[in-house]
GURODREN-47103 format. One record per residue (C-alpha): x, y, z; chain; residue in three letters. Coordinates in Angstrom, 2 decimals, padded with zeros to 5 digits. Example, Ala and Ser with C-alpha at 12.3 -4.5 7.8 and 13.67 -1.06 7.14 Angstrom:
residues 2
SITE        c1        c2        c3   cadena   residuo
SITE    012.30   -004.50    007.80        A       Ala
SITE    013.67   -001.06    007.14        A       Ser
***
This chain:
residues 353
SITE        c1        c2        c3   cadena   residuo
SITE    000.41    000.02    000.04        A       Met
SITE    003.11    002.32    000.82        A       Ala
SITE    004.60    002.23   -002.53        A       Val
SITE    001.21    002.08   -004.06        A       Tyr
SITE   -000.06    005.50   -002.73        A       His
SITE    003.37    006.84   -003.20        A       His
SITE    005.37    005.66   -006.50        A       Asn
SITE    005.70    008.63   -007.93        A       Gly
SITE    007.14    009.93   -004.51        A       Leu
SITE    009.08    006.90   -004.33        A       Leu
SITE    010.23    007.37   -007.59        A       Lys
SITE    011.34    011.20   -007.25        A       Ala
SITE    013.60    009.95   -004.12        A       Ser
SITE    015.55    008.48   -006.34        A       Ile
SITE    015.73    010.62   -009.27        A       Met
SITE    018.97    012.53   -010.96        A       Ser
SITE    019.91    013.96   -013.93        A       Ala
SITE    022.03    010.56   -014.31        A       Thr
SITE    019.68    008.28   -013.06        A       Asn
SITE    017.38    009.90   -016.25        A       Ala
SITE    019.75    007.94   -018.80        A       His
SITE    019.71    005.24   -016.99        A       Arg
SITE    016.57    004.17   -016.03        A       Leu
SITE    014.04    002.44   -018.47        A       Gly
SITE    017.43    000.68   -020.02        A       Ala
SITE    020.70   -000.71   -020.17        A       His
SITE    019.68   -003.04   -017.22        A       Glu
SITE    017.70   -000.73   -015.52        A       Ala
SITE    014.25   -000.76   -014.23        A       Pro
SITE    011.81    001.16   -015.74        A       Pro
SITE    010.87    004.62   -014.44        A       Ala
SITE    007.41    003.74   -013.28        A       Ile
SITE    006.89    002.15   -010.31        A       Ile
SITE    005.25   -001.25   -009.91        A       Ser
SITE    006.02   -004.42   -007.55        A       Ser
SITE    007.11   -007.80   -008.82        A       Phe
SITE    005.45   -010.42   -006.08        A       Leu
SITE    006.68   -013.34   -007.99        A       Gly
SITE    004.07   -016.56   -008.85        A       Thr
SITE    003.79   -017.85   -005.42        A       Gln
SITE    003.24   -014.46   -003.48        A       Leu
SITE    001.12   -013.55   -006.09        A       Ser
SITE   -000.76   -016.92   -005.45        A       Lys
SITE   -000.66   -016.58   -001.74        A       Val
SITE   -002.25   -013.00   -001.32        A       Leu
SITE   -004.73   -013.76   -004.56        A       Asp
SITE   -005.83   -016.67   -002.19        A       His
SITE   -005.77   -014.32    001.05        A       Leu
SITE   -008.02   -012.05   -001.14        A       Glu
SITE   -010.83   -014.72   -001.63        A       Glu
SITE   -011.11   -016.95    001.38        A       Ser
SITE   -013.24   -016.67    004.32        A       Thr
SITE   -011.99   -015.38    007.86        A       Asn
SITE   -011.14   -018.72    009.37        A       Asn
SITE   -009.70   -020.33    006.38        A       Glu
SITE   -005.52   -020.83    006.51        A       Leu
SITE   -004.05   -020.45    003.45        A       Val
SITE   -001.37   -023.12    002.31        A       Ala
SITE    000.60   -023.38   -000.77        A       Leu
SITE    002.05   -027.08   -001.34        A       Gly
SITE    005.29   -028.18   -000.47        A       Asp
SITE    007.34   -026.29    000.61        A       Lys
SITE    006.18   -023.03   -001.12        A       Gln
SITE    003.87   -022.20    001.52        A       Ser
SITE    002.42   -019.40    003.67        A       Met
SITE    000.72   -020.18    006.61        A       Arg
SITE   -001.51   -017.51    007.74        A       Leu
SITE   -001.72   -017.38    011.53        A       Asp
SITE   -002.60   -013.69    011.94        A       Ile
SITE   -001.59   -012.69    016.19        A       Pro
SITE    002.02   -013.87    014.82        A       Gln
SITE    004.38   -013.03    012.19        A       Ile
SITE    002.97   -014.86    009.24        A       Pro
SITE    006.08   -017.66    007.74        A       Glu
SITE    007.49   -017.26    004.06        A       Leu
SITE    008.63   -019.69    002.34        A       Leu
SITE    009.44   -018.73   -001.11        A       Ile
SITE    011.11   -019.81   -003.93        A       Asp
SITE    013.63   -016.87   -004.60        A       Asn
SITE    014.05   -018.56   -007.81        A       Thr
SITE    011.14   -016.45   -009.51        A       Asp
SITE    012.69   -013.24   -010.46        A       Arg
SITE    011.90   -010.32   -012.76        A       Asn
SITE    015.21   -008.00   -013.33        A       Arg
SITE    013.06   -005.48   -015.00        A       Thr
SITE    011.04   -004.33   -011.60        A       Ser
SITE    011.97   -001.47   -009.59        A       Pro
SITE    010.49   -002.96   -006.25        A       Phe
SITE    011.01   -006.55   -006.40        A       Ala
SITE    010.00   -009.37   -004.27        A       Phe
SITE    013.54   -011.76   -004.10        A       Thr
SITE    012.13   -014.85   -001.43        A       Gly
SITE    012.76   -013.41    001.58        A       Asn
SITE    012.60   -009.69    000.97        A       Arg
SITE    011.51   -006.59   -001.44        A       Phe
SITE    014.68   -004.94   -002.78        A       Glu
SITE    014.18   -001.22   -004.25        A       Phe
SITE    016.32   -001.24   -007.56        A       Arg
SITE    015.76    001.91   -008.91        A       Ala
SITE    018.55    003.96   -007.22        A       Pro
SITE    021.90    004.76   -008.90        A       Gly
SITE    025.44    003.79   -008.30        A       Ser
SITE    026.76    007.32   -007.03        A       Glu
SITE    023.58    008.12   -005.38        A       Ala
SITE    023.01    008.08   -001.65        A       Asn
SITE    020.67    005.50   -000.15        A       Cys
SITE    019.15    008.35    002.26        A       Ala
SITE    016.81    009.90    000.31        A       Ser
SITE    015.30    006.81   -001.01        A       Ala
SITE    015.19    005.34    002.36        A       Met
SITE    013.76    008.27    003.92        A       Ile
SITE    010.61    008.29    001.24        A       Ala
SITE    010.09    004.52    001.83        A       Leu
SITE    010.57    004.31    005.22        A       Asn
SITE    008.25    007.49    005.99        A       Ala
SITE    005.62    006.00    003.76        A       Ala
SITE    005.97    003.17    005.31        A       Val
SITE    005.50    004.31    008.68        A       Ala
SITE    001.95    005.92    007.47        A       Glu
SITE    000.35    003.40    006.19        A       Gln
SITE    001.42    001.41    009.64        A       Leu
SITE   -000.22    004.14    011.22        A       Thr
SITE   -003.58    003.51    009.44        A       Val
SITE   -003.45    000.16    009.59        A       Phe
SITE   -004.06    000.32    012.94        A       Lys
SITE   -006.37    002.81    013.20        A       Lys
SITE   -008.64    000.55    010.82        A       Asp
SITE   -007.85   -002.35    012.28        A       Val
SITE   -009.09   -000.33    015.57        A       Asp
SITE   -011.91    001.15    013.94        A       Ala
SITE   -014.08   -002.47    013.41        A       Leu
SITE   -012.75   -003.67    016.74        A       Ile
SITE   -014.67   -001.13    017.99        A       Glu
SITE   -017.57   -002.41    016.36        A       Lys
SITE   -017.76   -005.16    017.78        A       Gly
SITE   -015.05   -007.10    014.65        A       Glu
SITE   -012.95   -009.75    016.49        A       Pro
SITE   -008.90   -009.00    016.08        A       Lys
SITE   -008.56   -011.62    013.73        A       Val
SITE   -011.62   -010.73    011.83        A       Ser
SITE   -010.59   -007.48    011.96        A       Ala
SITE   -007.06   -007.29    010.58        A       Ile
SITE   -007.98   -009.46    007.67        A       Ile
SITE   -010.63   -007.99    007.26        A       Gln
SITE   -008.13   -004.85    006.18        A       Val
SITE   -005.96   -006.69    004.62        A       Ile
SITE   -008.27   -008.19    002.25        A       Arg
SITE   -009.21   -004.93    001.42        A       Gln
SITE   -005.70   -003.41    000.98        A       Tyr
SITE   -005.16   -006.50   -001.42        A       Ile
SITE   -008.02   -005.29   -003.81        A       Lys
SITE   -006.47   -001.95   -003.53        A       Glu
SITE   -003.28   -001.88   -004.42        A       Cys
SITE   -003.91   -004.26   -006.78        A       Lys
SITE   -002.45   -001.79   -009.29        A       Pro
SITE    000.59   -001.75   -008.05        A       Ile
SITE    001.47   -005.50   -008.61        A       Arg
SITE    002.92   -006.37   -012.43        A       Phe
SITE    005.13   -009.85   -012.95        A       Asp
SITE    005.61   -008.77   -016.55        A       Gly
SITE    008.28   -007.25   -019.26        A       Asn
SITE    008.68   -003.54   -017.51        A       Gly
SITE    010.64   -002.35   -020.48        A       Tyr
SITE    007.68   -002.68   -023.35        A       Ser
SITE    006.01   -000.01   -024.55        A       Asp
SITE    002.28   -001.55   -023.47        A       Glu
SITE    003.25   -001.62   -019.80        A       Trp
SITE    003.46    002.62   -020.11        A       Lys
SITE    000.56    002.34   -021.54        A       Glu
SITE   -001.22   -000.05   -018.82        A       Glu
SITE    001.07    002.15   -016.02        A       Ala
SITE   -001.27    004.92   -017.03        A       Leu
SITE   -004.60    003.22   -017.19        A       Arg
SITE   -003.97    001.60   -013.69        A       Arg
SITE   -003.00    005.75   -012.72        A       Gly
SITE    000.23    005.25   -011.89        A       Leu
SITE    002.95    007.83   -012.30        A       Asp
SITE    004.36    007.91   -015.54        A       Cys
SITE    005.76    011.37   -015.37        A       Glu
SITE    009.61    010.73   -017.59        A       Thr
SITE    010.96    014.89   -016.77        A       Ser
SITE    013.46    014.55   -013.55        A       Cys
SITE    012.56    018.22   -012.29        A       Pro
SITE    008.83    017.71   -012.71        A       Leu
SITE    009.03    014.07   -011.04        A       Ile
SITE    010.46    016.22   -008.30        A       Phe
SITE    007.37    018.19   -007.74        A       Asp
SITE    005.89    015.12   -005.86        A       Asn
SITE    007.44    016.06   -002.75        A       Tyr
SITE    005.34    018.73   -003.16        A       Leu
SITE    002.22    017.33   -003.30        A       Lys
SITE   -000.42    017.66   -000.21        A       Pro
SITE   -000.68    013.87   -000.13        A       Glu
SITE    003.57    013.86    000.54        A       Thr
SITE    002.96    016.84    002.67        A       Ile
SITE    001.01    015.60    004.37        A       His
SITE    002.63    012.06    005.26        A       Met
SITE    006.40    013.73    006.72        A       Phe
SITE    004.29    015.96    008.82        A       Glu
SITE    002.54    013.43    010.58        A       Ser
SITE    005.34    011.01    010.38        A       Thr
SITE    007.53    013.89    012.10        A       Gly
SITE    009.86    013.06    009.80        A       Val
SITE    010.27    016.71    007.30        A       Met
SITE    007.13    019.75    007.27        A       Asn
SITE    006.81    021.83    003.98        A       Arg
SITE    009.64    024.66    004.48        A       Lys
SITE    011.82    021.66    004.63        A       Glu
SITE    010.68    019.83    001.99        A       Leu
SITE    010.35    022.77   -000.59        A       Ala
SITE    014.12    024.02    000.50        A       Ala
SITE    015.51    019.93   -000.65        A       Arg
SITE    013.18    020.60   -003.80        A       Asn
SITE    014.99    023.97   -004.87        A       Glu
SITE    018.51    021.65   -003.85        A       Val
SITE    017.36    019.19   -006.32        A       Lys
SITE    016.06    021.09   -009.24        A       Trp
SITE    019.51    023.45   -009.05        A       Glu
SITE    021.64    020.32   -008.62        A       Met
SITE    019.62    018.82   -012.62        A       Tyr
SITE    020.56    021.54   -013.36        A       Thr
SITE    023.57    022.03   -013.20        A       Lys
SITE    024.76    018.33   -014.61        A       Lys
SITE    022.84    019.21   -017.25        A       Ile
SITE    025.25    022.54   -017.76        A       Gln
SITE    028.13    021.21   -017.34        A       Ile
SITE    027.59    018.05   -019.02        A       Glu
SITE    026.86    020.86   -022.52        A       Ala
SITE    029.59    022.51   -021.40        A       Arg
SITE    031.40    019.66   -021.98        A       Val
SITE    030.48    018.82   -024.80        A       Leu
SITE    030.10    021.71   -026.86        A       Gly
SITE    034.18    022.30   -025.92        A       Asp
SITE    034.80    018.49   -027.05        A       Leu
SITE    033.00    018.86   -030.09        A       Val
SITE    035.06    022.45   -030.59        A       Met
SITE    038.03    021.57   -030.23        A       Asn
SITE    038.48    017.15   -030.92        A       His
SITE    036.10    016.38   -032.41        A       Val
SITE    034.47    019.09   -035.81        A       Val
SITE    038.60    019.61   -036.64        A       Pro
SITE    039.99    016.48   -037.17        A       Val
SITE    037.17    015.50   -038.82        A       Ala
SITE    037.68    018.44   -041.01        A       Ile
SITE    041.67    017.50   -041.16        A       Glu
SITE    040.52    014.31   -042.82        A       Tyr
SITE    038.00    015.68   -044.62        A       Gln
SITE    040.62    018.21   -046.63        A       Thr
SITE    042.28    014.87   -047.06        A       Lys
SITE    039.99    013.18   -049.20        A       Leu
SITE    039.43    016.39   -051.44        A       Ile
SITE    043.04    016.70   -052.06        A       Asp
SITE    042.62    013.20   -052.52        A       Asn
SITE    039.64    013.68   -055.09        A       Ala
SITE    042.01    016.47   -056.40        A       Tyr
SITE    045.20    014.27   -057.53        A       Lys
SITE    042.44    011.46   -058.98        A       Met
SITE    041.40    013.95   -061.53        A       Lys
SITE    044.89    015.30   -062.77        A       Ser
SITE    045.87    011.47   -062.90        A       Leu
SITE    042.87    010.18   -065.13        A       Phe
SITE    040.80    010.85   -067.49        A       Pro
SITE    037.22    013.28   -066.49        A       Ala
SITE    035.06    010.42   -066.18        A       Asp
SITE    036.91    007.49   -064.84        A       Glu
SITE    038.61    010.21   -062.18        A       Ala
SITE    034.65    011.12   -060.92        A       Ala
SITE    033.74    007.51   -060.83        A       Val
SITE    037.13    006.04   -058.89        A       Leu
SITE    036.49    009.51   -056.91        A       Ser
SITE    032.98    008.97   -056.00        A       Ala
SITE    032.99    006.78   -052.89        A       Glu
SITE    035.38    009.88   -051.41        A       Asn
SITE    032.63    012.60   -052.98        A       Leu
SITE    030.41    010.70   -050.82        A       Ala
SITE    032.34    011.12   -047.64        A       Ile
SITE    033.26    014.17   -047.85        A       Ile
SITE    029.87    015.22   -048.53        A       Lys
SITE    028.62    013.06   -045.18        A       Glu
SITE    031.44    014.92   -043.00        A       Ile
SITE    030.12    018.13   -044.13        A       Ala
SITE    026.70    017.37   -043.60        A       Glu
SITE    027.33    015.78   -039.65        A       His
SITE    029.90    018.55   -039.33        A       Thr
SITE    026.80    021.43   -039.88        A       Ala
SITE    025.02    019.79   -037.86        A       Phe
SITE    027.45    019.71   -035.07        A       Ile
SITE    028.20    023.36   -035.16        A       Lys
SITE    024.83    025.12   -035.48        A       Asp
SITE    023.13    022.89   -032.96        A       His
SITE    026.61    023.13   -030.43        A       Val
SITE    025.86    027.21   -031.09        A       Asp
SITE    021.81    026.24   -030.64        A       Ala
SITE    022.50    024.92   -027.33        A       Met
SITE    024.49    027.94   -025.91        A       Val
SITE    022.19    030.11   -026.77        A       Glu
SITE    019.25    027.73   -025.35        A       Ala
SITE    022.16    028.08   -021.82        A       Arg
SITE    022.02    031.35   -021.99        A       Lys
SITE    018.23    032.06   -022.16        A       Val
SITE    017.55    028.69   -019.57        A       Ala
SITE    020.42    031.08   -017.28        A       Asn
SITE    017.91    034.28   -016.64        A       Arg
SITE    015.55    032.68   -015.73        A       Ile
SITE    015.31    032.99   -011.80        A       Thr
SITE    013.34    030.44   -010.42        A       Thr
SITE    015.32    026.99   -009.73        A       Glu
SITE    012.06    024.93   -011.00        A       Arg
SITE    011.82    026.83   -014.89        A       Glu
SITE    015.46    026.69   -014.86        A       Lys
SITE    015.44    023.04   -014.87        A       Ala
SITE    012.48    022.68   -016.29        A       Ile
SITE    014.09    024.69   -019.07        A       Ala
SITE    017.19    023.02   -019.01        A       Tyr
SITE    015.22    019.28   -019.72        A       His
SITE    012.67    020.80   -022.20        A       Asp
SITE    015.05    022.94   -024.82        A       Asn
SITE    019.24    021.61   -023.66        A       Ile
SITE    018.94    018.08   -022.29        A       Ala
SITE    017.43    016.79   -025.70        A       Pro
SITE    020.46    018.78   -028.25        A       Met
SITE    023.38    017.03   -025.92        A       Leu
SITE    021.72    013.11   -027.71        A       Glu
SITE    021.12    014.80   -031.32        A       Gln
SITE    024.35    015.94   -031.57        A       Ile
SITE    025.65    012.68   -030.02        A       Arg
SITE    023.79    011.00   -032.76        A       Tyr
SITE    026.27    013.20   -035.74        A       His
SITE    029.34    012.90   -032.86        A       Ile
SITE    029.19    008.55   -033.54        A       Asp
SITE    028.32    008.76   -037.15        A       Lys
SITE    031.89    010.67   -037.50        A       Leu
SITE    033.59    008.45   -034.94        A       Glu
SITE    032.56    005.94   -037.25        A       Leu
SITE    034.31    007.69   -040.63        A       Ile
SITE    036.69    009.34   -039.69        A       Val
SITE    040.60    008.06   -039.91        A       Asp
SITE    041.06    006.14   -036.43        A       Asp
SITE    044.66    007.03   -036.66        A       Gln
SITE    043.22    011.13   -036.68        A       Met
SITE    040.41    010.07   -033.66        A       Trp
SITE    041.33    011.69   -030.68        A       Thr
SITE    039.12    010.68   -028.65        A       Leu
SITE    038.85    007.50   -027.62        A       Pro
SITE    036.18    005.01   -029.37        A       Lys
SITE    033.99    002.75   -027.85        A       Tyr
SITE    035.46   -000.24   -028.69        A       Arg
SITE    038.25    001.15   -027.32        A       Glu
SITE    036.66    001.62   -023.87        A       Leu
SITE    036.73   -002.27   -023.62        A       Leu
SITE    039.71   -003.16   -025.57        A       Phe
SITE    043.66   -001.48   -025.29        A       Val
SITE    044.49    000.11   -028.87        A       Arg
***
């Protein structure tokens, strides 16, 4: 229930400019928080949902759950049933929150998760006490509340492929948070239900949450700003000059071919070089134009005074340019002479040159 009610907050707790590149790809969980329970535990919950208050929930052999409510339920579940695309998965004897990035401090995610669980336990006790006050036996009241929670939080349960486009559409229909913009995801910290949760548990108040969000938006802006500046420097000092130098060699070769062979034969022999010359010109022109446009977009964004709006401007207007420029750099990397290319190529990141 805690993960269901605060799935947007949990996503905000692990979101950053760098983690936004990772989520949804590269063997990482998707940017939609869902919970994988596995076949056996799903059967347990389904059985509990459909059972009467006096029934025991049991599964065959070693995979079983004894519903003895006055005690902690005993779970013996085969932990080989796993889903690596789930951001919040049950793996035999625990739940794993897999969405935090490798550089992240786990405190942010733990604060949000523990506060959400604490709030839900408080609500659970109130719901059970309300039924007991109406004359319901304690065990029966607990089972009724749990059954209600199982039905209510079903939208957060998903055991399928979290990378598929079908899941994105299904998650939207289920009412889960499907936002992908990092600055907008941070808004989950300032939603009324989030503020109430943190204040009711005594963790943080509204002003503290707002202050933390200002820092999160500023950090996002700074990281994208640094990436844009570094990319612009690499492009104009390494990529474009080397590409033009290689292009010049090809042009020189084409002219020499004309002086050595008849015009018709030279045209045939130089056709491949001429095509490469044109391709290099197209890529370098695109890169130069978009680097200049990115610099101007940064200047416009930097004049914005509020951190939230500035972060949104960097996300919407500048971050997409990084991918566009990078695409054409990758194309040049495949064309330019390996001995002339000054930056490490992808294959050289894995193997010594």
